[in-house]
C-alpha positions as a Python dict, from the first residue, in 0.01 Angstrom:
ca = {
    (1, 'M'): (0, 0, 0),
    (2, 'Q'): (303, -225, 22),
    (3, 'A'): (557, -382, -203),
    (4, 'K'): (460, -717, -355),
    (5, 'P'): (537, -1027, -146),
    (6, 'E'): (811, -1142, -383),
    (7, 'Y'): (1013, -831, -290),
    (8, 'R'): (967, -865, 85),
    (9, 'D'): (1255, -1113, 136),
    (10, 'R'): (1512, -839, 94),
    (11, 'D'): (1704, -647, 361),
    (12, 'D'): (1482, -461, 614),
    (13, 'A'): (1598, -122, 491),
    (14, 'E'): (1521, -213, 129),
    (15, 'V'): (1172, -337, 219),
    (16, 'A'): (1106, -20, 418),
    (17, 'V'): (1211, 193, 120),
    (18, 'L'): (995, -7, -121),
    (19, 'D'): (694, 15, 113),
    (20, 'A'): (733, 390, 153),
    (21, 'L'): (768, 439, -222),
    (22, 'A'): (473, 209, -294),
    (23, 'D'): (252, 446, -93),
    (24, 'R'): (340, 730, -329),
    (25, 'G'): (329, 530, -655),
    (26, 'D'): (389, 749, -959),
    (27, 'E'): (462, 1063, -756),
    (28, 'G'): (774, 923, -599),
    (29, 'M'): (956, 1078, -304),
    (30, 'T'): (1253, 1303, -253),
    (31, 'I'): (1536, 1170, -42),
    (32, 'F'): (1421, 1393, 244),
    (33, 'E'): (1065, 1259, 228),
    (34, 'L'): (1197, 906, 210),
    (35, 'R'): (1426, 966, 506),
    (36, 'S'): (1131, 1084, 716),
    (37, 'H'): (924, 773, 629),
    (38, 'V'): (1193, 508, 669),
    (39, 'D'): (1322, 431, 1017),
    (40, 'Q'): (1684, 366, 916),
    (41, 'D'): (2009, 554, 956),
    (42, 'I'): (2139, 742, 653),
    (43, 'D'): (2408, 482, 575),
    (44, 'S'): (2154, 198, 566),
    (45, 'L'): (1924, 411, 354),
    (46, 'E'): (2206, 488, 110),
    (47, 'S'): (2300, 120, 82),
    (48, 'A'): (1936, 21, 31),
    (49, 'L'): (1887, 279, -243),
    (50, 'A'): (2207, 170, -418),
    (51, 'E'): (2103, -196, -409),
    (52, 'L'): (1748, -122, -529),
    (53, 'K'): (1884, 97, -809),
    (54, 'S'): (2129, -171, -922),
    (55, 'D'): (1842, -425, -931),
    (56, 'D'): (1629, -181, -1138),
    (57, 'L'): (1356, -168, -873),
    (58, 'I'): (1370, 212, -847),
    (59, 'T'): (1445, 496, -1086),
    (60, 'V'): (1567, 846, -1015),
    (61, 'D'): (1393, 1128, -1197),
    (62, 'D'): (1557, 1470, -1190),
    (63, 'A'): (1366, 1629, -1478),
    (64, 'D'): (1186, 1880, -1257),
    (65, 'E'): (1338, 2115, -1004),
    (66, 'R'): (1375, 1833, -754),
    (67, 'T'): (1514, 1482, -765),
    (68, 'V'): (1249, 1216, -705),
    (69, 'I'): (1289, 843, -645),
    (70, 'I'): (1015, 637, -812),
    (71, 'P'): (948, 264, -764),
    (72, 'D'): (922, 34, -1062),
    (73, 'E'): (556, -36, -1136),
    (74, 'D'): (611, -411, -1093),
    (75, 'V'): (714, -356, -730),
    (76, 'I'): (388, -198, -615),
    (77, 'G'): (137, -446, -474),
    (78, 'P'): (-240, -424, -504),
    (79, 'D'): (-443, -193, -284),
    (80, 'Q'): (-540, -362, 37),
    (81, 'P'): (-894, -301, 157),
    (82, 'D'): (-921, -126, 491),
    (83, 'D'): (-1213, -332, 613),
    (84, 'D'): (-1205, -709, 636),
    (85, 'S'): (-1483, -931, 517),
    (86, 'L'): (-1681, -1136, 765),
    (87, 'F'): (-1488, -1443, 655),
    (88, 'D'): (-1153, -1272, 729),
    (89, 'Q'): (-1273, -1170, 1074),
    (90, 'L'): (-1388, -1525, 1152),
    (91, 'R'): (-1064, -1673, 1023),
    (92, 'R'): (-863, -1451, 1260),
    (93, 'K'): (-1091, -1527, 1554),
    (94, 'F'): (-1107, -1904, 1501),
    (95, 'P'): (-788, -2058, 1365),
    (96, 'F'): (-879, -2307, 1096),
}
């Protein structure tokens, strides 16, 4: 699952964070899990998280024993089907 298209025009690090968090939905991710899924250095990751937090696109939940970063529900895009329809396959094969 990915972030909605309207959130994909952000910085690469921010989009990578949103995509990683969208995969986990309501569960969220710890900073260590997020770091292992996002191919960015720690400074870029920190800046991306700060920007996303200031734009209210993520929340930080520390109610349990661990701190978890959760995406806003409006950020998460719809599930994408794994298999394409016949029409999608033809459209890719023959540019219309």
